[in-house]
C-alpha positions as CSV (number, residue, x, y, z in Angstrom):
1,M,133.6,225.3,81.4
2,V,131.6,227.6,79.2
3,T,133.0,227.8,75.7
4,S,132.1,229.5,72.5
5,L,130.8,227.2,69.8
6,H,131.3,228.5,66.3
7,I,129.1,226.4,64.0
8,P,127.0,227.5,61.1
9,R,123.4,226.5,61.8
10,L,119.8,226.8,60.6
11,V,116.4,225.9,62.0
12,I,114.0,224.6,59.3
13,A,110.5,225.6,60.4
14,A,107.0,225.9,58.9
15,P,103.7,227.7,59.5
16,S,102.0,224.4,60.3
17,S,102.5,220.6,60.2
18,G,102.3,219.1,56.7
19,S,104.1,222.0,55.0
20,G,107.1,219.9,54.1
21,K,109.6,220.4,56.9
22,T,110.9,216.8,57.0
23,T,111.2,216.8,53.2
24,V,113.2,219.9,53.1
25,A,115.3,219.3,56.2
26,T,116.2,215.8,55.2
27,G,116.9,216.8,51.6
28,L,119.2,219.7,52.8
29,M,121.0,217.4,55.2
30,A,121.7,214.9,52.4
31,A,122.6,217.6,49.8
32,F,125.1,219.3,52.1
33,S,126.5,215.9,53.2
34,E,127.1,215.0,49.5
35,R,129.2,218.2,49.3
36,G,131.6,216.6,51.8
37,L,130.4,218.6,54.8
38,A,130.0,217.0,58.3
39,V,126.3,217.8,59.0
40,S,124.9,217.5,62.5
41,P,121.1,216.6,62.3
42,H,118.7,217.6,65.0
43,K,114.9,217.5,65.6
44,A,112.9,219.8,67.8
45,G,110.4,218.0,70.0
46,P,110.0,214.3,71.0
47,D,109.6,212.7,67.6
48,Y,111.7,209.5,67.1
49,I,110.9,208.8,63.4
50,D,112.3,211.9,61.6
51,P,115.7,211.6,63.2
52,G,116.0,208.2,61.6
53,Y,115.8,209.8,58.2
54,H,118.2,212.5,59.3
55,A,120.7,209.9,60.3
56,L,120.4,208.2,57.0
57,A,121.0,211.5,55.2
58,T,124.1,212.5,57.3
59,G,125.6,209.3,58.6
60,R,125.4,210.7,62.2
61,P,122.9,210.1,65.0
62,G,119.7,212.1,64.7
63,R,119.3,214.0,68.0
64,N,116.3,215.5,69.7
65,L,116.1,219.0,71.3
66,D,113.1,219.0,73.6
67,A,112.7,222.0,75.9
68,F,109.8,220.4,77.7
69,M,111.3,217.0,78.5
70,C,114.9,218.2,79.1
71,G,114.3,221.8,80.1
72,P,115.3,224.9,78.1
73,E,118.7,225.0,79.9
74,L,119.7,221.7,78.2
75,V,118.8,222.6,74.6
76,A,122.1,224.4,73.8
77,P,124.3,221.9,75.7
78,L,122.7,218.9,73.9
79,F,123.0,220.7,70.6
80,A,126.7,221.4,71.2
81,H,127.3,217.7,72.2
82,G,125.8,216.5,68.9
83,A,127.3,219.2,66.7
84,A,130.9,219.0,68.0
85,G,133.3,218.8,65.1
86,C,130.7,219.4,62.4
87,D,130.7,221.9,59.6
88,L,127.0,222.6,59.7
89,A,124.0,221.9,62.0
90,L,120.4,221.7,60.8
91,V,117.5,221.6,63.1
92,E,114.1,220.4,61.9
93,G,111.3,222.1,63.8
94,V,108.1,220.6,65.2
95,M,104.5,221.5,64.2
96,G,104.1,225.3,63.3
97,L,107.0,227.7,64.2
98,Y,105.3,229.0,67.3
99,D,103.4,225.9,68.4
100,G,104.6,224.3,71.7
101,A,103.4,222.5,74.8
102,A,99.7,223.2,75.3
103,G,99.0,226.0,77.7
104,R,102.7,226.7,78.2
105,G,103.3,229.6,75.8
106,E,106.4,229.2,73.7
107,L,107.7,226.2,75.8
108,A,109.0,223.4,73.5
109,S,108.2,225.4,70.3
110,T,110.5,225.6,67.3
111,A,110.7,229.3,68.0
112,Q,112.0,228.8,71.5
113,V,114.7,226.3,70.2
114,A,115.7,228.8,67.6
115,K,116.1,231.5,70.2
116,L,118.0,229.3,72.6
117,L,120.4,228.4,69.8
118,R,120.6,231.9,68.4
119,A,119.9,230.3,65.0
120,P,118.4,231.9,61.9
121,V,115.1,230.3,60.7
122,V,114.2,229.2,57.2
123,L,110.4,229.0,56.8
124,V,109.1,226.2,54.6
125,V,105.8,227.3,53.1
126,D,103.2,225.1,51.4
127,A,102.4,227.4,48.5
128,S,100.1,225.1,46.6
129,S,96.9,227.1,47.3
130,Q,98.1,230.7,47.4
131,S,100.0,233.4,45.5
132,R,100.3,237.0,46.7
133,S,98.9,236.0,50.1
134,V,102.1,234.2,50.8
135,A,103.7,237.7,51.6
136,A,101.1,238.4,54.3
137,L,101.6,234.9,55.8
138,V,105.4,235.2,55.9
139,H,105.2,238.8,57.2
140,G,103.1,237.6,60.1
141,F,105.5,234.9,61.1
142,A,108.5,237.2,60.7
143,S,107.1,240.0,62.9
144,F,105.3,237.9,65.6
145,D,108.4,237.6,67.8
146,P,111.2,240.0,67.1
147,Q,113.7,237.7,68.8
148,V,113.1,235.0,66.1
149,R,115.2,235.8,63.1
150,L,113.5,234.7,59.9
151,G,116.2,234.6,57.3
152,G,114.4,233.4,54.3
153,V,111.7,231.1,52.8
154,I,111.7,227.9,50.9
155,L,108.5,227.6,48.8
156,N,107.1,224.0,48.6
157,K,104.6,222.4,46.3
158,V,104.8,225.2,43.7
159,G,102.6,224.3,40.7
160,S,104.2,226.0,37.7
161,D,106.7,228.6,36.4
162,R,104.0,231.3,36.5
163,H,103.0,230.3,40.0
164,E,106.7,230.7,41.0
165,V,106.9,234.1,39.5
166,M,103.9,235.4,41.4
167,L,105.2,234.0,44.7
168,R,108.6,235.5,44.2
169,E,107.2,238.9,43.3
170,A,105.0,238.9,46.4
171,L,107.9,238.0,48.7
172,E,110.2,240.5,47.0
173,E,107.7,243.2,47.9
174,A,107.8,242.0,51.5
175,G,111.6,242.0,51.6
176,M,111.9,238.3,52.3
177,P,114.6,236.3,50.4
178,V,113.4,233.2,48.6
179,L,116.1,230.5,49.2
180,G,114.4,227.7,47.4
181,V,111.5,226.6,45.3
182,L,110.4,223.0,45.2
183,R,107.8,221.6,42.8
184,R,105.3,218.9,43.7
185,A,107.1,215.6,43.7
186,P,105.0,212.8,45.3
187,Q,107.5,210.2,44.1
188,V,109.9,211.2,46.9
189,A,107.3,211.2,49.7
190,A,107.8,208.7,52.5
191,P,104.8,206.5,53.3
192,S,102.9,207.2,56.5
193,R,100.6,205.3,58.8
194,H,98.8,205.7,62.2
195,L,101.7,207.4,64.0
196,G,103.4,209.3,61.2
197,L,106.1,208.3,58.7
198,V,107.2,204.6,58.4
199,P,110.5,204.4,60.2
200,V,113.8,203.9,58.3
201,A,114.4,200.5,59.9
202,E,111.3,199.1,58.2
203,R,112.1,200.3,54.7
204,R,115.9,200.9,54.6
205,T,116.4,200.3,50.9
206,D,113.4,202.4,49.8
207,A,114.3,205.0,52.4
208,L,117.9,205.3,51.0
209,A,116.4,205.9,47.5
210,A,113.9,208.4,48.9
211,V,116.6,210.4,50.7
212,S,118.8,210.4,47.6
213,A,115.8,211.7,45.6
214,L,115.2,214.4,48.2
215,A,118.8,215.5,47.9
216,D,118.4,215.8,44.1
217,Q,115.2,217.8,44.5
218,V,116.7,220.1,47.1
219,R,120.0,220.5,45.2
220,Q,118.0,221.5,42.0
221,G,115.5,223.8,43.8
222,C,117.4,225.4,46.6
223,D,120.3,227.9,46.7
224,L,122.6,225.9,48.9
225,D,125.3,228.6,48.8
226,A,122.8,231.2,50.1
227,L,121.6,228.8,52.8
228,M,125.1,228.1,53.9
229,A,125.8,231.9,54.0
230,L,122.8,232.4,56.2
231,A,123.9,229.6,58.5
232,R,127.2,231.3,58.9
233,T,125.6,234.4,60.2
234,A,124.6,232.5,63.4
235,P,126.7,234.1,66.2
236,A,129.0,232.1,68.6
237,L,127.0,230.0,71.0
238,A,128.3,230.3,74.6
239,C,127.6,227.1,76.5
240,E,129.2,224.0,77.9
241,A,128.6,220.9,75.7
242,W,126.6,218.2,77.4
243,A,128.8,215.1,78.2
244,P,127.3,211.8,79.6
245,E,130.3,211.3,81.9
246,E,129.9,214.7,83.4
247,A,126.2,214.4,83.6
248,L,126.5,211.4,85.8
249,L,129.1,212.9,88.2
250,P,126.6,214.5,90.7
251,H,124.9,211.1,91.0
252,S,127.9,208.7,91.3
253,A,130.7,207.9,93.7
254,P,133.9,205.9,93.3
255,S,132.6,203.1,95.5
256,R,129.4,202.9,93.4
257,N,131.3,202.9,90.1
258,A,133.4,200.0,91.4
259,E,130.3,197.8,91.4
260,L,130.1,198.0,87.6
261,R,133.4,196.1,87.0
262,P,133.3,194.0,84.9
263,R,130.9,195.9,82.7
264,P,127.3,194.5,82.8
265,V,125.7,193.8,79.5
266,I,122.5,195.8,78.9
267,A,120.6,194.5,75.9
268,V,118.6,197.1,74.0
269,A,115.8,196.0,71.7
270,G,116.1,197.2,68.1
271,G,115.2,196.1,64.6
272,P,112.0,197.1,62.7
273,A,109.6,196.6,65.6
274,F,111.6,198.7,68.2
275,T,113.0,201.8,66.5
276,F,112.4,204.5,69.1
277,S,115.3,205.5,71.2
278,Y,117.3,208.6,72.1
279,A,121.0,208.4,71.4
280,E,121.8,209.9,74.8
281,H,120.3,206.8,76.6
282,A,123.0,204.4,75.3
283,E,125.7,207.1,75.9
284,L,124.6,207.4,79.5
285,L,124.5,203.7,80.1
286,T,127.9,203.3,78.6
287,A,129.3,206.2,80.7
288,A,127.7,204.5,83.7
289,G,129.9,201.5,83.1
290,A,127.6,199.2,81.1
291,Q,128.2,197.4,77.8
292,V,125.3,198.2,75.5
293,V,124.3,195.5,73.0
294,T,121.5,195.7,70.5
295,F,119.2,192.7,69.7
296,D,116.2,192.2,67.4
297,P,113.1,190.6,68.9
298,L,111.9,189.7,65.5
299,R,114.9,187.6,64.6
300,D,117.0,186.8,67.6
301,E,115.9,183.7,69.5
302,A,118.0,184.4,72.6
303,L,119.1,187.5,74.6
304,P,122.7,188.6,74.0
305,E,125.2,186.5,76.0
306,G,125.6,187.7,79.5
307,T,122.5,190.0,79.5
308,A,122.2,191.6,82.9
309,G,119.7,194.4,82.1
310,L,117.1,194.8,79.4
311,V,115.8,198.0,77.7
312,I,112.8,197.7,75.4
313,G,111.9,201.1,74.0
314,G,109.2,202.4,71.7
315,G,108.3,201.3,68.2
316,F,105.5,199.5,66.3
317,P,105.0,196.0,67.8
318,E,101.4,196.2,66.7
319,V,102.5,196.0,63.1
320,Y,104.7,193.0,63.8
321,A,102.6,191.2,66.4
322,P,102.4,187.9,64.5
323,E,106.2,187.8,64.0
324,L,106.9,188.7,67.6
325,A,104.5,186.0,68.7
326,A,106.1,183.5,66.4
327,N,109.5,184.0,68.1
328,A,108.5,181.9,71.1
329,P,112.1,181.2,72.2
330,L,112.9,184.9,72.8
331,R,109.5,185.6,74.4
332,E,110.3,182.8,76.9
333,A,113.8,184.1,77.5
334,V,112.5,187.6,78.3
335,A,109.9,186.1,80.6
336,A,112.5,184.0,82.4
337,F,114.8,187.0,82.7
338,A,112.0,189.1,84.3
339,A,110.9,186.3,86.5
340,A,114.4,186.0,87.9
341,G,114.3,189.6,88.9
342,G,116.4,191.0,86.1
343,P,116.1,194.7,85.6
344,V,113.8,195.6,82.7
345,A,113.0,199.2,81.5
346,A,110.1,199.2,79.0
347,E,108.5,202.2,77.3
348,C,105.4,202.0,75.2
349,A,106.2,199.3,72.6
350,G,108.2,197.6,75.3
351,L,105.1,197.7,77.6
352,L,103.0,196.0,74.9
353,Y,105.7,193.3,74.3
354,L,105.7,192.5,78.0
355,A,101.9,192.0,78.2
356,R,100.1,188.7,78.0
357,S,98.8,189.5,74.5
358,L,98.7,192.1,71.8
359,D,95.7,192.1,69.5
360,G,95.1,188.5,70.5
361,K,98.7,187.4,69.8
362,P,100.8,186.0,72.7
363,M,103.5,188.2,73.9
364,C,106.0,187.7,76.8
365,G,103.4,187.4,79.6
366,V,105.5,189.3,82.1
367,L,102.6,191.6,82.9
368,D,99.1,190.5,83.9
369,A,97.6,192.7,81.2
370,D,96.4,192.6,77.6
371,A,96.9,195.2,74.8
372,R,95.1,196.0,71.6
373,M,94.9,198.6,68.9
374,S,92.4,201.5,69.4
375,E,90.8,204.2,67.3
376,R,91.8,206.8,69.9
377,L,95.2,208.6,69.7
378,T,96.8,209.4,73.0
379,L,99.2,212.2,72.5
380,G,100.8,214.9,74.7
381,Y,103.4,215.9,77.2
382,R,103.1,214.6,80.8
383,E,104.6,215.5,84.1
384,A,105.2,212.4,86.2
385,V,106.5,211.2,89.5
386,A,107.6,207.7,90.3
387,V,105.2,206.1,92.7
388,S,106.9,202.7,93.1
389,D,110.6,201.9,93.6
390,S,112.1,200.2,90.6
391,P,115.6,199.6,89.0
392,L,114.9,202.6,86.8
393,A,113.6,205.2,89.3
394,A,113.4,205.7,93.0
395,T,110.0,206.6,94.5
396,G,109.6,210.4,94.2
397,T,111.8,210.8,91.1
398,R,110.2,213.4,88.9
399,L,110.4,213.3,85.1
400,R,108.7,215.0,82.2
401,G,107.8,212.7,79.3
402,H,105.6,212.2,76.3
403,E,102.8,209.8,75.3
404,F,102.1,208.9,71.7
405,H,100.1,205.7,70.9
406,R,97.0,204.3,69.4
407,T,96.9,201.2,71.7
408,V,95.3,200.6,75.1
409,I,96.4,198.1,77.8
410,E,94.0,196.7,80.3
411,P,94.4,197.2,83.1
412,G,96.2,200.5,82.6
413,A,98.2,200.2,85.8
414,G,99.4,197.4,88.1
415,S,99.0,197.2,91.9
416,A,102.4,199.0,92.0
417,P,102.1,201.6,89.2
418,A,105.2,203.1,87.5
419,W,104.2,206.7,87.4
420,G,101.7,209.1,88.9
421,F,100.9,211.8,86.3
422,T,100.5,215.3,87.8
423,H,99.9,217.3,84.6
424,P,97.8,217.7,82.6
425,E,95.7,215.1,84.3
426,R,96.1,213.2,87.6
427,R,96.2,209.4,87.2
428,V,98.5,206.5,87.8
429,E,99.9,204.5,84.9
430,G,102.3,201.6,84.2
431,F,103.6,198.6,86.1
432,V,106.4,197.9,88.5
433,R,106.9,194.2,89.2
434,R,110.1,192.6,90.6
435,G,112.8,194.3,88.4
436,V,110.4,195.5,85.7
437,H,109.5,199.1,85.1
438,A,107.0,199.3,82.2
439,S,105.0,202.3,81.1
440,Y,103.6,204.1,78.1
441,L,105.6,207.2,79.0
442,H,108.6,208.1,76.8
443,T,111.3,209.9,78.8
444,H,114.6,211.5,77.9
445,W,117.3,210.4,80.4
446,A,119.5,213.4,79.8
447,A,116.9,215.3,81.9
448,E,117.6,213.0,84.9
449,P,120.8,211.0,84.4
450,S,120.4,209.3,87.7
451,V,118.0,206.8,86.1
452,A,120.6,205.6,83.7
453,L,123.1,205.1,86.6
454,R,120.5,203.4,88.8
455,F,119.6,201.0,86.0
456,A,123.3,200.2,85.2
457,E,123.9,199.5,88.9
458,A,120.9,197.2,89.0
459,A,122.3,195.3,86.0
460,A,125.6,195.0,87.8
461,R,124.0,193.5,90.8
462,A,121.9,191.2,88.6
463,R,125.0,190.0,86.9
């Protein structure tokens, strides 16, 4: 049933990466949460790390809105699912406002998400090296697409009172409201490394302090009342909220659901080394009848009791290779589970963990392959088709996904590959072996809920 969702909302965008979107978005989320508002945090695009900071700021799961992986038609329903019952929703953009999937026009851009959500946009501008020119920059972004409603600007990295006056005068001439001014504050910056910010799970105490400092900075520098007033101008959003139970209905039948009783335990890797996951994956597995239990491969020496399925998502195993190698009891348990035909779904970091070795350190040895760090960044959207039957995907299943890594695995594919990429390049990738499906490709199961149901059913049979 299509309903009207009345929720104040803003999209926090920027002219380019590095302008301060995450700083501003996370600070706003924390500042509004401190006012007692229930804030729904969202991130445009496939990024896993920023939503961790959003969750820390709001106490709610950070959720992704990716028009490439899930399709434009799911952006509003997924947003409505996450924002249900909230007082305010904030969406952090990706890259520059109009940047999207290469060669696909506006697809997967922040601008497209803003249009699909009918949400006003606040542009975060790095003003550190400009004064009056800021008006020309903002005018260009405001006029480029008349369907994108630019409601105001937050000026970041402003150097002095005089600098602020010049910027405000220029934007006043352009008729663009200034909703905030933030000075340079390196003390609240989150540390970065080879794939972006260091995830919250690796620095929770410091991250809490950083988010608190961001809230203070935003509260002092931004007009929260004006921002909330702008958010309230968003019109009602007519859509049906996504729900995992309903998403599974076209793929399930009562006889199939009966297989899942009692509920099979699906163990999901977590902790500092495996921080990448979409909230909807666990929700779909639960709706499919599974009991989802998290474990930490750095510390736990055994899989959770009754484990019948294993999900090992993305993260940074390369940073923790010595510690993962030192936990021999768990590596042996994972290898034994896979050898017995237990269903395993591994993405990126999970692929590396299942290899024989990672940077010379022993891993689980499930796959006849070795992994190592590389100077080359592999990054981009992919269109893929399953080329081998596995507990995750039947041959011919089509999914869109995303690659993001600085490691290589040799060989890059097994005798039964996981995926055949059809765009932007044609190649096979990953491994299917017994019950194992392992690949570099990150996918969003909301786009194809049948994979969650298929995996839960495989776990039920393994149990």
